[in-house]
Phi, psi and omega in degrees: 000114180259137177239131180276168185297326180296319178294319179299314180294324180292327182269355182287135179300140181272327181286130181302324179292318177295323179297316179297320178296315179297319178297317180295320177298317179293321177299320179294318178299316180296317179297319178298317179297320177297318179296317178299317179296320178299317178294319178298316180294321178296319179295315179300316179298315180298315179298319178295317178298314181296320178296320179294319178296317179299314179295326178292322180280328182230078185299338179294341180289342182299321184273354184281147170275180185299318181294317179295318180296318179299316179297319178300315181294322178295318176297316180298317180292324181290336181275014181303000000 
């Protein structure tokens, strides 16, 4: 969804206090989005590390497809 500059200016609050409130809301949204991205990247990194450790311990899993890997993990978990 593209908004041109004229629409942005038309929708921009005219009152300085309202403008400050709107700016603060946008800053919070941006900060929240950055935090979510940071959490996603940390999760992705963790999953990659765990997968690498798993493959190092069980090299036969490298050649498995998803269904085979899932069955292998279920067997492994059942053998606790």
